[in-house]
Backbone as a ProteinNet text record, in pm:
[ID]
protein_1_A
[PRIMARY]
MEQFLDKAADLGFDGVMLMAKRPHLSVLDWPPAARAHLRSHAEKLGLRVACIAGYTNFTADLEHRDIPNREFQIRHVIELAEMARDLGCGLVRAFTGYEHPSAMLDAQSKMVVESLRECAERSAELGVTIGVQNHHDIACDFESLYELIREVNAPNCRAMFDAWAPALQGVDLESAAAKMAEITVYTTTANYAVRPRFRYHPTLVNYEKLLPTVQAVPVDEGFIDYRSFLAQLEKGGFHGPVAYEMCSPLRGGGGIENLDLYARKFLSFMRARQAVE
[TERTIARY]
99.5	14.2	67	201.6	293.6	363.8	370	428.6	294.1	171.2	79.7	71.5	60.9	73.5	192.2	289.1	386.3	403.1	383.1	348.8	247.8	113.1	43.9	78	141.6	188	305.6	380.7	525.9	400.8	323.5	259.7	189.4	120.7	114	-57.7	-87.3	-252.7	-256.6	-398.5	-423.2	-502.8	-546.9	-549.9	-601.9	-671.6	-586.6	-783.2	-837.9	-929.7	-901.5	-883.9	-858.7	-935.1	-884.9	-972.9	-988.8	-1139.9	-1110.5	-1167.8	-996.1	-1009	-876.5	-803.7	-673	-617.7	-567.8	-417.3	-396.9	-532.8	-519.6	-563.1	-688.1	-746	-803.7	-831.6	-882.4	-895.2	-1013.7	-1052.1	-972.7	-904.4	-856.5	-719	-676.2	-527.8	-459.7	-576.6	-546.5	-609.4	-550.4	-623.4	-582.8	-620.5	-608.9	-513.5	-407.1	-275.9	-184	-232.5	-198.7	-249.3	-356.6	-459.8	-374.2	-341.2	-317.8	-179.9	-83	57.6	-21	-82.9	-93.9	-159.3	-257.6	-276.4	-170.2	-106.6	54.6	100.1	119.5	197.1	130.5	-1.6	-50.7	-81.1	-37.5	-76.8	71.4	176	356.1	320.4	267.8	247.7	187.3	115.3	-0.4	-97.7	-151.7	-282.3	-368.8	-523.5	-607.6	-683.7	-730.2	-775.5	-919.8	-965	-1095.1	-1233.9	-1190.7	-1286.4	-1200.3	-1322.1	-1296	-1390.2	-1350.7	-1409.2	-1464.9	-1549.7	-1641.6	-1690.1	-1716.7	-1771.4	-1861.7	-1990.4	-2101.3	-2173.2	-2295.3	-2384	-2477.8	-2551.1	-2679.9	-2785.8	-2772.5	-2866.8	-2807.3	-2686.5	-2600.4	-2692.5	-2649.9	-2691	-2839.2	-2884.2	-3056.7	-3120.2	-3040.5	-3112.7	-3113.6	-2990.5	-2985.1	-3032.6	-3169.6	-3202.3	-3210.8	-3170.1	-3092.3	-2963.8	-2883	-2778.3	-2765.1	-2761.2	-2752.3	-2660.2	-2678.1	-2538.8	-2564.9	-2714	-2735.4	-2671	-2697	-2600.1	-2470.3	-2416	-2307.8	-2227.3	-2304.4	-2240.2	-2257	-2404.5	-2416	-2260.2	-2284.1	-2146.9	-2016.1	-2018.8	-1900.4	-1859.6	-1982.4	-1979.2	-1926.4	-1987	-1992.3	-1845.9	-1774	-1619.9	-1564.2	-1582.3	-1527.7	-1540.4	-1658.8	-1694.3	-1599.8	-1552	-1487.4	-1336.7	-1302	-1180.4	-1148	-1260	-1275.9	-1255.8	-1308.4	-1313.4	-1179.4	-1124.4	-998.2	-848.4	-890.6	-808.4	-854.2	-921.8	-971.9	-1070.8	-1116	-1189.7	-1345.9	-1400.9	-1578.8	-1650.8	-1566.6	-1696.1	-1657	-1749	-1743.5	-1853.4	-1804.8	-1845.2	-1928.3	-2022.1	-2082.7	-2171.2	-2206.9	-2254.5	-2403.2	-2505.3	-2627.1	-2655.5	-2693.6	-2664	-2677.5	-2655	-2695.9	-2799	-2905.3	-3020.2	-2995.1	-3078.9	-3031.6	-3214.4	-3191.2	-3296.9	-3392.6	-3349	-3444.4	-3541.6	-3524.6	-3675.8	-3714.7	-3775.1	-3869.8	-3778.9	-3816.6	-3718.7	-3729.7	-3863.3	-3923.1	-3848.3	-3879.4	-3810	-3676.7	-3588.6	-3441.8	-3398.8	-3496.7	-3474.4	-3537.4	-3625.9	-3676.7	-3539.6	-3515.6	-3360.6	-3241.6	-3224.9	-3089.7	-3097.4	-3236.6	-3271.9	-3259.3	-3339	-3325.1	-3166.7	-3125.1	-2942.5	-2904.1	-2931.6	-2820	-2865.6	-3022.6	-3066.6	-2974.1	-2977.4	-2913.8	-2764.1	-2699.1	-2570.8	-2543.3	-2634.8	-2627.3	-2644.4	-2734.4	-2794.1	-2699.1	-2630	-2493.4	-2345.9	-2389.7	-2229.3	-2248.1	-2384.3	-2409.8	-2341.2	-2359.8	-2268	-2122.9	-2055.1	-1899	-1888	-2008.9	-1948.6	-1928	-1945.8	-1962	-2067.2	-2031.3	-2137.3	-2121.1	-2233	-2209.2	-2253.1	-2177.1	-2180.7	-2184.1	-2298.2	-2364.4	-2304	-2246.1	-2181.7	-2288	-2350	-2398.8	-2289.6	-2303.1	-2225.8	-2312.6	-2364.6	-2401.1	-2577.5	-2634.7	-2739.5	-2863.1	-2903.2	-3024.4	-2959.9	-3102.4	-3010.4	-2955.5	-2872.3	-2759.3	-2803.5	-2922.1	-2946.8	-3002.1	-2939.4	-2940.6	-3082.5	-3227.1	-3323.8	-3344.7	-3322.3	-3338.3	-3245	-3141.1	-3030.2	-3089.6	-3143.4	-3190.2	-3284.5	-3391.9	-3474.7	-3472.7	-3399.3	-3326.8	-3233.4	-3216	-3124.7	-3235	-3355.1	-3442.9	-3548.3	-3529.3	-3604.6	-3545.9	-3382.8	-3315.8	-3366.2	-3368.3	-3425.1	-3322	-3175.4	-3086.5	-2976	-2985.9	-2851.7	-2743.2	-2680.1	-2560.8	-2561.4	-2690.5	-2638.2	-2662.6	-2567	-2564.9	-2490.2	-2523.1	-2462.5	-2306	-2238.8	-2125.6	-2138.4	-2197.6	-2250.8	-2107.7	-2101.4	-2000.4	-2079.6	-1967.8	-2018.2	-2052.1	-1972.5	-1921.7	-2078.7	-2157.7	-2256.4	-2365.1	-2400	-2512.2	-2464.3	-2339.4	-2269.7	-2317.8	-2239.1	-2249	-2405.3	-2521.2	-2671.5	-2701.1	-2675.9	-2713.4	-2804.9	-2754.3	-2844.3	-2775.5	-2847.7	-2744.2	-2702.9	-2577.2	-2517.9	-2515.5	-2547.3	-2570.1	-2691.8	-2766.5	-2947.5	-2901.2	-2828.2	-2863	-2739	-2632.4	-2559.4	-2653.4	-2740.8	-2823.4	-2880.6	-2957.2	-3032.7	-2981.9	-2850.6	-2785.8	-2629.1	-2633.5	-2540.1	-2577.1	-2744.9	-2742.3	-2753.9	-2725.7	-2691.8	-2586.9	-2495.1	-2367.6	-2232.6	-2176.3	-2039.4	-1918.2	-1911.3	-1820.8	-1831.4	-1748.5	-1790.4	-1617.6	-1615.1	-1505.1	-1481.2	-1374.1	-1372.5	-1273.7	-1306.2	-1211.8	-1313.9	-1249.3	-1264.9	-1265.6	-1319.3	-1353.4	-1316.3	-1292.5	-1292.8	-1416.6	-1534.3	-1599.6	-1547.6	-1566.9	-1509.2	-1657.2	-1713.6	-1800.2	-1763.3	-1840.8	-1839.8	-1933.1	-1899	-1965.6	-1942	-2072.5	-2023.1	-2077.8	-1975.8	-1993.6	-2095	-2195.8	-2262.2	-2251.5	-2181.1	-2175.9	-2287.2	-2363.4	-2474.8	-2557.8	-2547.2	-2613	-2507.7	-2358.9	-2291.1	-2284.6	-2291.3	-2340.4	-2286.3	-2263.4	-2246.3	-2364.8	-2382.8	-2461.4	-2388.5	-2476.2	-2393.5	-2420.9	-2347.7	-2292.2	-2294.1	-2316.4	-2266.4	-2155.5	-2096.7	-1974	-1908.2	-1803.1	-1682.3	-1622.3	-1597.4	-1486.1	-1358	-1274	-1106.3	-1116.4	-1045.3	-1018.2	-888.2	-905.1	-831.3	-796.2	-724.2	-658.2	-801.8	-826.6	-951.1	-993.1	-898.3	-949	-986.5	-922.4	-935.3	-1061.8	-1179	-1245.4	-1386.8	-1488.2	-1620.3	-1704.1	-1656	-1744.2	-1685.6	-1782	-1744.3	-1710.6	-1622.9	-1604.1	-1649.6	-1558.9	-1575.3	-1698.5	-1866.9	-1942.2	-2010.9	-1960.6	-2008.6	-1987.5	-1881	-1837.6	-1858.3	-1888.3	-1898.9	-2082.4	-2153.4	-2300.4	-2306.3	-2257.4	-2226.6	-2191.1	-2105.4	-2058.9	-2123.8	-2215.7	-2304.7	-2449.8	-2467.5	-2594.8	-2533.3	-2418.7	-2373.6	-2251	-2248.2	-2135.3	-1964	-1915.9	-1804.2	-1704.5	-1743.2	-1659.7	-1547.3	-1472.4	-1327.5	-1372.1	-1287.8	-1304.6	-1210.7	-1217.9	-1110.7	-1098.5	-984.9	-986.9	-913.9	-964	-973.8	-912.2	-802.1	-817.9	-836.6	-898.1	-986.3	-1029.9	-984.8	-992.7	-898.8	-894.6	-755.6	-709.7	-609.6	-615.2	-509.1	-515.7	-472.2	-342.8	-265.4	-68.5	-67.3	-130.7	-134	-131.1	-62.7	-70.9	62.2	183	317.9	289.4	393.6	388.5	388	467.9	522.1	378.7	319.8	170.6	85.9	103.2	-28.5	5	147.7	184.8	131.3	123.7	102.2	-27	-111	-276.5	-286.7	-212.7	-225.5	-215.1	-113.6	-56	-147.4	-187.3	-296.1	-434	-446.5	-577.9	-557	-446.8	-411	-401.9	-300.6	-288.3	-468.8	-552.4	-677.3	-748.1	-733.8	-812	-737.8	-632	-555.9	-574.5	-564.8	-639.8	-762.1	-852.9	-987.9	-1011.6	-905.6	-903.2	-852.3	-742.2	-686.7	-785.6	-885.3	-987.2	-1098.1	-1108.8	-1203.2	-1137.1
-103	-13.9	161.7	123.2	232.5	293.6	203.4	168	244.4	155.7	219.5	411.4	431.1	577.3	655.4	612.3	659.3	708.6	577.8	589.4	683	709.3	790.3	948.7	948.5	1069	1127.7	1049.9	1028	1082.2	1027.7	1084.1	1225.2	1241.8	1373.4	1385.9	1259.1	1271.4	1349.6	1396	1433.5	1367.2	1251.8	1185.4	1019.3	915.5	793.7	744	611.5	524.3	401	338.3	255.3	125	56.9	-141.7	-176.2	-223.5	-268.2	-418.9	-473.6	-611.8	-641.4	-753.6	-783.9	-758.7	-730.1	-700.7	-527.5	-466.5	-325.5	-347.1	-307.9	-245.2	-341.1	-467.4	-598.5	-537.2	-555	-538	-654.1	-761.8	-891.4	-862.1	-731.1	-714.2	-558	-461.4	-346.7	-302.4	-354.6	-283.2	-136.1	-116.9	28.1	114.2	19	106.5	103.2	-5.6	-3.6	129.5	132.2	234.5	360.8	400.4	531.5	554.5	458.5	443.6	496.6	427.5	426	588.9	650.6	778.1	882.4	847.1	934.3	930.5	822.9	806	885.3	879	958.8	1124.8	1176	1270.7	1319.5	1281.7	1320.5	1322.5	1252.4	1235.9	1367.6	1433.5	1555.8	1474.8	1319.5	1258.5	1265.6	1268.9	1279.4	1089.4	1032.4	912.1	947.6	978.4	1003.7	910.1	795.5	680.8	576.4	455.2	295.2	269	195	112.1	-56.6	-43.9	-157.2	-263.5	-378.1	-467.2	-557.9	-490.5	-524.7	-636.3	-701.5	-793.6	-811.1	-728.2	-763.4	-825.5	-859.9	-1004.5	-1146.7	-1137.1	-1260.9	-1379.5	-1488.2	-1633.6	-1648.5	-1605.4	-1640.1	-1746	-1807.2	-1970.8	-2055.4	-1984.3	-2020.9	-1936.9	-1903.1	-1791.5	-1831.5	-1931.3	-1961.1	-1885.1	-1878.7	-1808.9	-1681.9	-1557.9	-1430.3	-1338.2	-1372.6	-1294.7	-1169.5	-1089.4	-966.3	-892.8	-946.4	-923.3	-903.4	-991.2	-1021.2	-852	-886.6	-737.5	-597	-602.9	-487.1	-477.2	-539.3	-553.8	-499	-567.9	-557.6	-402.5	-342.2	-213.9	-106.4	-158.9	-80.1	-68.9	-175.8	-183.1	-80.4	-111.6	-9.8	133.9	172.4	307.2	312.5	249.9	265.6	268.9	221.4	185.6	358.8	432.1	524.2	672.1	624.6	755.5	741.5	624.9	659.8	671.2	685.1	723.6	890.9	951.6	1063.1	1061.2	957.7	1008.7	967.3	1026.4	1011	955.6	915.2	799.2	699.7	578	429.8	408.2	304.5	285.2	183.9	168	2.8	-1	-142.4	-194.7	-214.6	-248.5	-296.5	-410.6	-464.7	-631	-631.1	-827.9	-875.5	-936.3	-924.1	-982.6	-1138.4	-1176.4	-1321.2	-1404.6	-1523.8	-1623.9	-1635.1	-1630.9	-1676.8	-1615.6	-1497	-1404	-1275.4	-1243.7	-1123.9	-997.1	-934.9	-848	-697.7	-699.5	-608.9	-642	-768.8	-804.7	-779	-817.8	-784.7	-644.3	-537.1	-395.9	-328.4	-383.3	-366.1	-400.4	-509.4	-550.9	-479.9	-445.3	-352.8	-189.5	-145	-37.6	-55	-119	-167.9	-195.8	-270.4	-254.1	-151.7	-69.4	50.3	160.1	161.7	256.5	201.4	64.1	48.2	88.4	41.2	110.2	253.8	333.1	461.9	521.1	457.3	465.9	474.8	349.7	305.2	405.5	409.5	489.7	606	648.7	842.8	861.3	791.6	824	819.9	757.1	757.8	885.8	1025.3	1053.6	1024.8	882.9	877.3	877.8	871	852	743.4	662.7	577.9	634.8	597.1	617.4	499.2	476.4	349.4	371.2	326.7	316.4	225.9	271.7	214.6	146.4	32.5	-117.5	-239.4	-268.4	-409.5	-408.6	-531.3	-522.4	-411	-381.6	-366.6	-211	-139.9	54.7	85.9	-33.4	28	164.7	166.6	262.4	349.8	510.5	631.9	668.4	656	686.2	605.5	464.3	351.4	402.4	474.8	454	622.1	715.6	825	799.1	709.7	658.6	599.5	491.3	458.9	467.4	623	686.2	786.4	822.4	883.7	791.7	660.3	551.1	521.5	534.2	507.3	637.9	714	871.6	885.1	871.6	919.5	1015.1	1135.8	1248.6	1180.4	1077.1	1027	911.6	890.1	803.2	858.8	884	935.3	866.6	896.6	838.8	831.3	766.5	768.1	730.9	799.6	807.5	805.3	721.2	689.3	703.6	717.7	784.9	666.5	567.5	464	368.9	369.5	223.4	298.9	453.5	532.3	485.2	534.7	523.8	423.4	316.3	170.4	145.8	193.2	189.4	258.7	362.9	437.5	549.8	614.7	697.9	833.2	943.5	1076.2	1091.3	1132	1146.1	1280.1	1388.2	1525.2	1497.9	1443.1	1456.1	1342.7	1237.4	1169.6	1267.1	1339.2	1388.5	1528	1588	1693.1	1661.8	1517.4	1499.1	1406.1	1337.1	1285.8	1395.1	1499.2	1590.3	1608.9	1643.7	1709.1	1565.1	1473.6	1382	1270.5	1330.4	1283.2	1310.4	1244.5	1282.1	1237.9	1158.2	1100	1039.9	1041.4	989.1	919	826.9	728.1	731.4	785.6	779.9	653	618.2	509.5	504.9	516.6	557.6	408.6	390.7	238.9	312.1	193.5	163.5	50.3	76.8	-42.3	-119.1	-266.6	-315.1	-388.8	-426.1	-527.8	-674.6	-749.2	-878.4	-923.3	-1046.6	-1122.9	-1251.6	-1326.2	-1498.7	-1568.6	-1591.1	-1677.6	-1792.5	-1762.9	-1911.4	-1917.9	-2042.3	-2093.6	-2150.1	-2195	-2237	-2114	-1988.1	-1906.4	-1790.3	-1847.9	-1742.3	-1600.8	-1602.5	-1440.4	-1450.6	-1317.6	-1312.5	-1243.8	-1313.6	-1297.6	-1177.5	-1072	-911.4	-1003.7	-1018.1	-1024.6	-888.5	-906.5	-771.7	-743.9	-622.1	-596	-586.1	-564.1	-589.2	-475	-417.5	-304.5	-301.7	-214.7	-216.8	-83.6	-78.9	33.3	77.3	211.2	349.5	446.3	503.4	676.2	719.4	806.8	887.5	1000.4	1032.3	1124.4	1046.9	911.4	867.4	777.6	770.6	652.2	727.2	646.2	702.4	792.9	772.7	830.4	993.1	1100.7	1251.8	1323.4	1292.5	1289.9	1500.8	1546.8	1681.8	1706.4	1689.3	1712.1	1696.1	1556.2	1490.4	1568.2	1621	1646.2	1772.4	1851.4	1979.9	1989.9	1898.6	1919.3	1848.2	1733.9	1758.9	1842.8	1922.8	2059.4	2165.6	2140.3	2298.1	2269.2	2114.9	2110.9	2071.6	2109.7	2150.9	2052.8	1935.6	1886.3	1905	1875.8	1927.1	1837.4	1674.7	1600.4	1591.4	1437.1	1379.2	1354.8	1348.3	1251.3	1190.2	1056.7	950.7	874.3	795	698.1	609.5	524.8	374.8	279	183.8	52.4	-59.4	-102	-234.2	-316.4	-322.8	-411.4	-393.6	-479.6	-515.1	-360.8	-326.5	-196.9	-210	-105.7	-122	-96	-151.8	-145.8	-232.2	-310.1	-402.4	-379.6	-433.4	-414	-379.2	-348.5	-324.7	-188.4	-184.7	-44.9	53.8	75.6	160.3	240.8	117.8	170.3	200	156.4	167.5	384.8	391.2	539.3	646.8	557.5	663.8	693.3	592.5	612.1	736.9	667.6	760.5	914.1	934	1069.4	1120.8	1083.7	1120.1	1172.3	1084.9	1157.6	1273.2	1283.1	1369.7	1502	1518.1	1585.2	1663.9	1533.2	1590.5	1698.2	1633.7	1681.1	1832.7	1867.3	2007.4	2068.9	2034.3	2123.6	2157.1	2058.4	2139.5	2239.8	2224.6	2322.2	2486.8	2421.2	2576.5	2642.1	2552.1	2622.6	2699.2	2676.7	2707.7	2803.8
-19.2	-3.9	-11.7	84.7	74.3	-54.7	-155.1	-280.2	-344.9	-318.8	-445.5	-411.4	-306	-231.7	-312	-256.5	-375.9	-463.8	-539.2	-676.8	-772.5	-692.4	-716.1	-699.3	-571.6	-552.8	-647.1	-679.2	-791.7	-944	-975.8	-1106.2	-1088.1	-988.7	-965.1	-938.1	-888.9	-853.3	-693.3	-693.7	-581.7	-438.5	-517.7	-403.5	-439.8	-400.5	-421.8	-374.2	-423.3	-384.1	-366.7	-242.2	-174	-214.3	-252.2	-280.6	-160.3	-93.7	39.9	20.8	-35.6	-31.2	-91.1	-50.2	-112.5	-281	-298	-203.7	-138.2	-161.4	-77.3	38.6	79.7	193	280.4	269.2	325.3	495.9	531.7	685.7	743.2	727.2	758	788.4	763.8	737.6	782.6	781.3	842.9	959.5	1126.3	1201.9	1244.6	1341	1344.5	1347.2	1421.8	1448.1	1284.6	1185.7	1085.6	964.7	1017.9	964.2	987.2	1081.2	1150.3	1060.1	1055.1	962.4	843.7	765.8	642.3	636.5	724.8	710.3	691.6	790.1	789.1	713.7	649.5	530.7	406.5	394.2	290.6	282.1	428.5	443.5	411.7	489.9	436.2	239.2	212.3	67.6	0.7	30.3	63.3	-52.9	1.4	-71.4	-11.4	-64.7	21.8	-11.8	100.3	76.5	46.3	-92.2	-139.8	-99.1	-144.7	-119.5	-81.2	8.9	33.8	-61.6	-107.2	-260.3	-208.7	-177.8	-120.4	-251.9	-249.6	-319.9	-251	-265.2	-219.8	-324.8	-283.7	-334.5	-309.9	-249.7	-150.5	-207.3	-313	-410.1	-351.5	-328.1	-365.7	-276.3	-354.9	-302.2	-228.5	-276.1	-244.1	-255.7	-305.3	-327.7	-187	-105.5	34.3	135	140.2	250.5	360	416	545.1	613.8	489.3	527.9	552.6	626.5	669.9	558.5	428.5	367.4	364.2	356.7	343.5	475.5	593.6	736	692.9	648.9	635.3	590.1	483.5	396	458.5	526.2	609.6	685.8	792.8	873	816.3	708.9	639	615	553.4	511.1	636.7	747	847.8	878.6	880.4	916.2	813.8	691.7	564.2	637.2	680.2	750.3	849.9	934.5	1046	1015.1	897	848.4	787.8	703.2	644.4	733.5	884.8	954.5	987.8	1034.6	1074.6	991.3	835.8	730	709.6	742.4	734.6	622.2	585.3	446.1	487.8	403	431.7	324.8	261.2	164	162.9	161.3	136.4	-31.5	-128.6	-220.6	-176.9	-261.9	-268.9	-375.9	-378.9	-524	-494.4	-565.1	-548.5	-559.1	-651.2	-693.1	-785.7	-785.4	-966	-943.8	-1066.2	-1049.3	-1027.8	-966	-899	-960.6	-1018.7	-1080	-956.2	-818.9	-702.5	-664.1	-710	-646.4	-756.4	-733	-845.4	-811.7	-924	-909.3	-799.7	-806.2	-708.5	-600.6	-562.9	-427.4	-400.9	-513	-456.8	-483.4	-565.2	-525.6	-417.8	-353.7	-206.3	-98.5	-143.6	-20.8	-47.6	-172.2	-196	-113.7	-147.8	-78.5	30.9	116.4	301.5	299	257.3	286.7	294.3	170.1	148.9	262.8	295.7	401.7	587	543.5	689.4	704.2	574.3	556	601.3	530.6	559.7	720.3	742.4	904.2	971.1	976.3	1067.3	1044.7	921.8	862.2	896	892.1	971.7	1088.3	1183.1	1344.8	1300.5	1213.6	1207.3	1065.8	1061.3	970.8	824.6	789.7	653.1	558.2	411.5	337.9	272.3	207.6	138.4	-45.1	-103	-219.9	-329	-394.8	-464.7	-579.3	-685.8	-792.4	-859.9	-1022.1	-1119	-1189.2	-1133.7	-1167.7	-1182.4	-1064.8	-1085.7	-1181	-1179.9	-1262.3	-1193.4	-1058.2	-1026	-1011.7	-1090.2	-1065.6	-1134.7	-1239.3	-1332.7	-1436.3	-1490.4	-1575.9	-1481.4	-1501.1	-1415.7	-1366.6	-1438.1	-1410.2	-1305	-1291.5	-1153.8	-1031.9	-1077.6	-964	-867	-979.6	-890	-827.9	-881.8	-761.1	-685.4	-673.3	-559.5	-452.6	-476.9	-385.6	-323.1	-399.1	-341.6	-250.9	-257.5	-186.1	-64.2	-99.2	53.5	131.2	79.6	142.3	271.7	246.7	400.8	308.2	419.4	375.4	314.8	381.8	366.5	234	192.8	79.4	-57.7	-152.9	-265.8	-384.7	-512.5	-621.7	-628.8	-698.9	-724.2	-891.1	-979.5	-1063.8	-1199.4	-1275.3	-1399.8	-1542.7	-1613.6	-1777.3	-1804	-1793.4	-1906.1	-1927.8	-1814.3	-1798.6	-1909.3	-1875.4	-1961.5	-2136.3	-2101.7	-2273.7	-2313.3	-2274.1	-2343.4	-2362.7	-2257.7	-2284.7	-2390.4	-2482.9	-2546.8	-2481	-2418.6	-2336.1	-2352.6	-2366.8	-2378.1	-2257.4	-2243.4	-2160.8	-2075	-2171.6	-2079.3	-1985.5	-2089.9	-1957.5	-1866.3	-1858.9	-1759.2	-1635.8	-1722.4	-1620.2	-1525	-1624.3	-1547.3	-1453.1	-1469.6	-1366.5	-1223.5	-1278.9	-1172.9	-1092.2	-1128	-1056.3	-913.2	-905	-743.4	-656.6	-715.8	-617	-608.3	-726.6	-698.5	-644.4	-600.7	-494.1	-549.2	-636.5	-708.7	-852.7	-944.7	-1055.5	-1077.3	-1168.1	-1216.4	-1353.9	-1407.3	-1549.6	-1604.1	-1702	-1783.9	-1929.6	-2025.5	-2190.7	-2219.8	-2362.1	-2439.8	-2614.8	-2668.8	-2835.1	-2827.2	-2913.3	-2943.1	-3028.9	-3000	-3117	-3148.8	-3340.8	-3351.6	-3346	-3332.1	-3339.4	-3408.8	-3505.2	-3573.5	-3566.8	-3589.9	-3570.7	-3748.8	-3822.2	-3946.2	-3944.1	-4029.8	-4073.9	-4213.3	-4226.2	-4362	-4412.9	-4351	-4455.9	-4497.5	-4454.3	-4458.8	-4599.3	-4559.5	-4625.6	-4549.4	-4435.4	-4383.8	-4231.6	-4223.1	-4081.5	-3956	-3840.7	-3793	-3663.3	-3612.2	-3546.3	-3382.4	-3338.8	-3179.6	-3130.2	-2992.1	-2878.3	-2880.7	-2940	-2927.8	-2805.9	-2840.6	-2675.4	-2691.4	-2563.6	-2539.7	-2529.4	-2543.3	-2493.4	-2447.9	-2345.2	-2275.1	-2339.8	-2350.6	-2396.4	-2363.3	-2369.1	-2297.5	-2262	-2181.7	-2173.8	-2277.8	-2344.1	-2444.3	-2588.5	-2585	-2715.3	-2697.5	-2633.4	-2657.3	-2684.2	-2683.7	-2738	-2657.3	-2538.6	-2433.2	-2423.7	-2470.8	-2404.3	-2298.2	-2230.5	-2107.1	-2071.4	-2140.8	-2173.3	-2156.9	-2184.5	-2220.6	-2105.9	-2021.7	-1932.3	-1776.7	-1800.8	-1660.1	-1660.3	-1789.9	-1764	-1726.2	-1782.3	-1754.4	-1563.2	-1566	-1377.8	-1297.7	-1352.7	-1248.1	-1290.8	-1369.1	-1412.6	-1325.6	-1305.4	-1189.3	-1079.4	-1030.3	-880.5	-819.2	-938.6	-885.9	-840.7	-731.4	-745.9	-645.3	-649	-609.2	-637.8	-605.7	-702.8	-828.6	-917.1	-1062.2	-1051.5	-1044.5	-1029.5	-1188.2	-1188.8	-1284.8	-1274.5	-1383.6	-1329.5	-1416.4	-1437.3	-1523.8	-1444.7	-1514.2	-1437.4	-1564.3	-1682.7	-1759	-1900.9	-1953.9	-2015.8	-2140.9	-2135.9	-2240.8	-2334.5	-2420	-2573.5	-2550.8	-2555.5	-2529.8	-2401.4	-2365.6	-2277	-2141.7	-2032.6	-1889.1	-1827.7	-1922.2	-1848.4	-1792.5	-1679.2	-1610.3	-1709.2	-1840.1	-1906.4	-1895.8	-1961	-2037.7	-1909.6	-1814.7	-1707.9	-1663.7	-1684.5	-1668.7	-1722.1	-1874.5	-2013.4	-1956	-1923.6	-1957.4	-1854	-1702.2	-1573.9	-1617.5	-1665.6	-1700.3	-1808.9	-1947.2	-2009.7	-1921	-1827.3	-1741.5	-1661.1	-1629.3	-1551.7	-1674.9	-1749	-1883.1	-1893.7	-1943.9	-1932.8	-1836.8	-1747	-1642.1	-1642.2	-1603	-1610	-1726.8	-1808.6	-1940.6	-1951.8	-1869.8	-1844.9	-1710.6	-1640.9	-1537.2	-1601.2	-1685	-1727.8	-1795.8	-1874.2	-1974.3	-1923.5	-1771.3	-1677.7	-1591.3
[MASK]
+++++++++++++++++++++++++++++++++++++++++++++++++++++++++++++++++++++++++++++++++++++++++++++++++++++++++++++++++++++++++++++++++++++++++++++++++++++++++++++++++++++++++++++++++++++++++++++++++++++++++++++++++++++++++++++++++++++++++++++++++++++++++++++++++++++++++++++++++++++

């Protein structure tokens, strides 16, 4: 973790998101004394711990109702909130849930809302906000996410609204950003090139069109218009962190030189925006 912080500072980042699982910030490996050391190290580097990234799935394992999986996950989120407090961070990221065949969609949505509400209520005592990222199946479209946050109805449950999901869903990004800006506290960027896929059918001497794949490219080279997206978020009142992630195969490979190149291109992109403003 110290090497990760050193790397982020050397590249020129203002802050970091810490992944709440091994090899980053697992609750199994970071007791209070270790957290204090990590916070001190980040502060010496001038880095802000902007978010603790939780990995929840509140609809998991519904085929085994005797296992209190939802309670396990809520307790885990509270531990992450305690960890966030100790690191001087006020935000824990949560996911909703993947749609499960063992229950009706409405029941799963209700389960997610109730879980997030309890996470928010318990985290409020620690001064921590629960940020819901539009990642899993439940409420992955911006309209549903907006309604989910409203239904949770907790002042410290807000959206961590990203552009890549609505962009891949074919939604108008500016309209989505305009609606979500007021409840968004954090956004994560990544850009992609869309690659079409086809399957050849020799009996028809023709190709069947398949769902396209995407490949990560530098932030200013993909099909997602981040200039317009971020401008619309800011116009609507968003003033939170803008993060950058490399969580899928990159064009150019996963060598450290290529990772550094992508990171520096993101920082240049953001500084150019700030200079214009």
